[in-house]
C-alpha positions, -999 to 999 in steps of 0.1 A, spaced: 1 1 1 28 24 10 43 19 -26 13 38 -40 4 59 -10 12 92 -25 -5 86 -57 -36 76 -35 -31 110 -15 -29 133 -44 -59 114 -62 -82 120 -31 -71 154 -26 -79 164 -62 -113 149 -59 -120 171 -28 -106 204 -43 -132 203 -72 -161 191 -51 -153 218 -27 -151 245 -56 -185 233 -70 -201 232 -36 -188 267 -30 -216 283 -52 -243 263 -34 -229 279 0 -227 314 -15 -260 312 -35 -288 317 -9 -272 350 3 -256 364 -31 -270 345 -60 -253 325 -86 -245 354 -111 -212 356 -130 -195 379 -105 -202 353 -77 -186 326 -98 -158 346 -109 -149 354 -73 -153 320 -60 -131 305 -89 -105 334 -88 -100 330 -52 -98 292 -50 -73 293 -81 -52 320 -64 -54 300 -32 -41 268 -49 -13 286 -66 -2 301 -32 -5 264 -18 16 252 -46 44 278 -38 43 272 0 43 235 -4 74 234 -25 92 256 0 82 235 31 87 202 11 123 213 4 130 222 42 114 193 59 101 164 37 81 141 59 51 119 54 39 130 90 39 167 81 21 159 47 -7 141 69 -10 172 93 -14 195 63 -42 174 51 -59 169 85 -57 208 89 -76 211 55 -101 189 70 -105 212 101 -107 241 79 -137 226 61 -152 220 96 -148 257 105 -166 265 70 -193 243 80 -198 262 114 -190 297 101 -207 300 66 -238 313 78 -225 337 102 -200 351 76 -225 353 49 -254 368 70 -231 397 82 -212 406 52 -239 429 34 -238 449 66 -200 454 65 -194 456 28 -214 471 -2 -215 456 -36 -220 419 -47 -183 418 -61 -168 429 -29 -189 406 -8 -184 376 -29 -145 382 -30 -145 384 9 -168 357 14 -145 334 -8 -115 345 12 -131 336 45 -147 303 35 -127 288 9 -90 303 5 -75 286 38 -86 250 27 -76 257 -8 -40 269 3 -36 237 23 -49 214 -6 -27 231 -28 4 223 -8 -4 185 -11 8 177 -46 41 196 -45 50 181 -11 41 146 -26 64 152 -55 93 159 -31 86 126 -12 81 107 -43 113 117 -63 141 92 -55 162 95 -87 167 129 -106 168 111 -138 131 100 -135 119 131 -118 102 145 -147 83 114 -153 73 114 -113 61 148 -114 39 142 -145 25 111 -130 14 129 -98 -1 159 -114 -19 136 -139 -33 115 -111 -43 146 -91 -60 161 -122 -79 129 -129 -91 132 -93 -103 166 -99 -121 155 -132 -139 128 -112 -148 152 -84 -164 176 -108 -187 149 -123 -192 135 -88 -203 168 -74 -224 179 -102 -241 146 -112 -245 129 -79 -235 145 -47 -254 182 -50 -286 166 -60 -284 138 -37 -271 150 -2 -271 187 -1 -242 211 3 -236 210 40 -235 171 38 -209 173 9 -187 196 31 -189 168 57 -180 144 31 -149 161 19 -138 165 56 -142 128 62 -122 118 29 -94 142 41 -93 125 76 -92 91 62 -64 100 39 -45 118 70 -52 86 91 -39 62 64 -6 81 64 -3 82 101 -10 45 104 13 33 76 39 56 91 33 41 125 26 74 140 -1 63 164 -2 94 186 -15 115 157 -40 87 149 -58 96 183 -61 133 172 -76 123 137 -101 98 152 -113 124 178 -116 150 148 -135 123 129 -158 117 159 -165 153 164 -175 157 127 -196 125 128 -214 140 160 -221 171 143 -232 155 110 -257 132 128 -270 162 150 -272 184 117 -292 157 98 -315 146 128 -324 179 139 -361 191 137 -362 219 110 -389 244 107 -380 247 69 -372 224 39 -336 228 26 -329 211 -7 -302 214 -33 -314 204 -68 -293 200 -99 -298 238 -106 -307 255 -73 -306 257 -35 -342 258 -25 -357 266 9 -394 262 16 -409 276 50 -441 292 62 -445 329 72 -468 356 72 -479 379 43 -470 414 54 -498 430 35 -528 407 46 -515 391 77 -524 356 65 -502 326 68 -482 317 36 -458 290 23 -428 306 6 -402 290 -18 -371 307 -19 -347 298 -47 -308 308 -40 -312 344 -32 -349 352 -44 -383 349 -33 -395 327 -61 -431 315 -50 -458 318 -24 -493 307 -17 -517 314 9 -521 283 32 -562 289 33 -571 299 -3 -558 300 -38 -555 339 -44 -521 352 -56 -499 365 -30 -474 386 -51 -489 416 -67 -470 415 -99 -485 383 -108 -521 397 -109 -508 419 -137 -507 388 -159 -544 391 -162 -538 420 -184 -538 394 -210 -577 395 -209 -576 430 -220 -551 430 -246 -560 395 -261 -596 387 -253 -605 351 -254 -571 339 -253 -568 301 -254 -531 289 -252 -505 305 -229 -467 299 -226 -450 307 -193 -414 307 -188 -404 298 -154 -425 277 -131 -409 275 -97 -438 269 -72 -464 271 -101 -484 295 -79 -497 313 -112 -501 281 -134 -522 268 -106 -543 300 -105 -546 302 -142 -562 267 -146 -589 276 -121 -594 313 -135 -595 302 -172 -613 268 -174 -613 270 -211 -577 278 -216 -544 259 -218 -510 266 -204 -475 253 -213 -449 260 -184 -412 259 -190 -392 251 -159 -357 237 -164 -356 224 -125 -375 192 -125 -371 189 -88 -389 223 -85 -418 208 -102 -418 179 -77 -417 204 -47 -445 222 -61 -467 191 -63 -457 182 -26 -459 218 -10 -478 240 -34 -510 223 -44 -498 217 -79 -522 191 -96 -519 173 -129 -544 187 -155 -550 179 -192 -548 216 -198 -513 217 -182 -482 209 -201 -449 210 -183 -416 211 -203 -383 207 -181 -357 224 -203 -342 257 -205 -366 284 -217 -345 295 -245 -339 260 -259 -376 257 -257 -383 288 -277 -357 278 -304 -373 245 -309 -412 247 -305 -435 249 -333 -464 257 -311 -483 289 -314 -493 309 -284 -517 337 -276 -500 348 -246 -463 344 -233 -458 352 -198 -421 356 -185 -413 348 -149 -376 343 -151 -364 376 -142 -378 380 -107 -344 381 -92 -318 411 -101 -291 386 -88 -294 358 -113 -310 369 -146 -309 342 -174 -292 364 -201 -301 339 -230 -336 349 -226 -331 385 -227 -316 387 -263 -329 401 -297 -326 365 -309 -349 352 -280 -373 378 -284 -377 374 -322 -384 336 -315 -412 350 -290 -427 371 -318 -425 342 -343 -446 316 -318 -473 345 -310 -506 343 -327 -519 374 -346 -523 401 -320 -506 379 -293 -492 396 -263 -459 391 -241 -460 401 -205 -429 399 -183 -419 410 -147 -387 429 -142 -372 442 -109 -360 477 -115 -363 514 -111 -375 533 -139 -348 560 -141 -313 562 -128 -282 537 -127 -304 509 -113 -325 507 -144 -297 498 -170 -312 464 -175 -346 476 -176 -337 501 -203 -317 475 -225 -345 450 -223 -372 476 -233 -350 486 -261 -346 451 -273 -384 444 -271 -390 478 -289 -367 465 -318 -389 435 -325 -424 444 -313 -444 475 -328 -457 483 -293 -442 479 -260 -455 495 -226 -443 495 -189 -465 492 -159 -452 507 -128 -459 487 -96 -442 512 -73 -461 516 -43 -435 536 -24 -426 574 -24 -389 569 -31 -384 560 -70 -350 546 -63 -364 516 -45 -364 484 -67 -399 471 -75 -417 451 -100 -423 465 -134 -442 449 -159 -430 450 -195 -461 444 -221 -453 438 -257 -480 437 -285 -476 419 -318 -505 441 -332 -499 477 -344 -534 488 -334 -533 514 -305 -550 498 -274 -571 515 -249 -562 516 -212 -595 514 -195 -618 486 -190 -654 481 -175 -638 454 -152 -627 472 -122 -599 450 -112 -583 452 -147 -590 488 -150 -570 493 -117 -541 476 -133 -543 496 -165 -541 528 -147 -503 518 -137 -493 524 -174 -463 545 -177 -475 575 -196 -445 597 -200 -424 595 -233 -397 571 -231 -361 576 -242 -340 547 -232 -304 550 -245 -291 516 -236 -281 495 -266 -302 463 -277 -290 431 -260 -279 404 -283 -266 369 -283 -230 383 -291 -232 411 -265 -256 408 -234 -239 421 -202 -269 416 -180 -247 408 -151 -229 442 -153 -264 460 -155 -277 441 -126 -248 448 -105 -253 484 -107 -287 479 -92 -276 461 -61 
């Protein structure tokens, strides 16, 4: 066994590095979202930490090459993963109070939670190389073999995390899994090196982690916390601030995605009620496409309100549909078709025609699916609409100022395709700088509509149309250039 011990060590550490990096996005997601800025910070900090670890590992290995010291480095990495487990929520809750801007917050969070472990893991391979080299004539082969084995471990760790661990056991349990692997590696080195005093310490650390893992998994939680293939999902009960009634909330990453009243089927979020504007602009519509399902609050409402109409819902995350069936009263219906795929892919391939398209994929300013915002995507929406069809989407923004850059760009992009585009301002605050829901409505018809209705509810929504002349200067978004994360960052 000892002949291949170092190969085993670098392989396992390679597995752990990539699992640790990928699960990092699930640790940061509930507090910061999963935008390109968060991913950039996470990857950049971990790569920088690994580089520092390579450098330090080489220096320490030259001064004191020892199997025992290598095992202590690995054990220390496991200990820092334990600190990440216990400290992640404290760090992430307090960062917004101490620092402004998602870029700064994500960099500091990555430094605090992921840098120490990554530095220590980076030290392992150069240290193992020093221990493995016995003949300068074969040193190149030795270095190449160990780095190849480490990289193979990282490849396996990547697929293991993305395809199996995250959907199966959740982010915190994955951190425990990483720590267990490292402790087992360290104990293996201690035992084969007959350094039994350190075995006791390693077993104690393993016991502590096992205790906290059992406690974590057996504790009675007042909420549901699930990792899917695409999202970190929280489901819990609260009280609607407007009505005072009990509600159930689905929170995806850093966004409040869906809510329902526990005692009735009314819509909780006001912006969803504006989807009823389709009744005014496309009377007697029969077929609707909704991009973004989450908890399926609106599709459930739609099926009851419009008993003669059909709705197709595109939701990329199949697990969200399962959760909606279990926790949000979603029922199967012959008038409901669910497509589990990316909204843009569906737009590209569908041959269906729709009277109404509803967009509910932009409800978080942190993670906007840019591929749905571009000229090419909007042209596909235009193509699959029936004559006089309507598009209604919800955007979180302000109407003016630097926080409105994405709204301006998206409005101009729709305006480049549709003959008529209108905005409905849902701001109920006195401060125009507060981020709020704005409904963008695009008409395929060039016939000027009226903005009054004999229906009192519809008429109240129509009165929120933005009547000032719009002169947005932002360029049209395209597949080639759609800096939506940059625009969104200006609003945070």
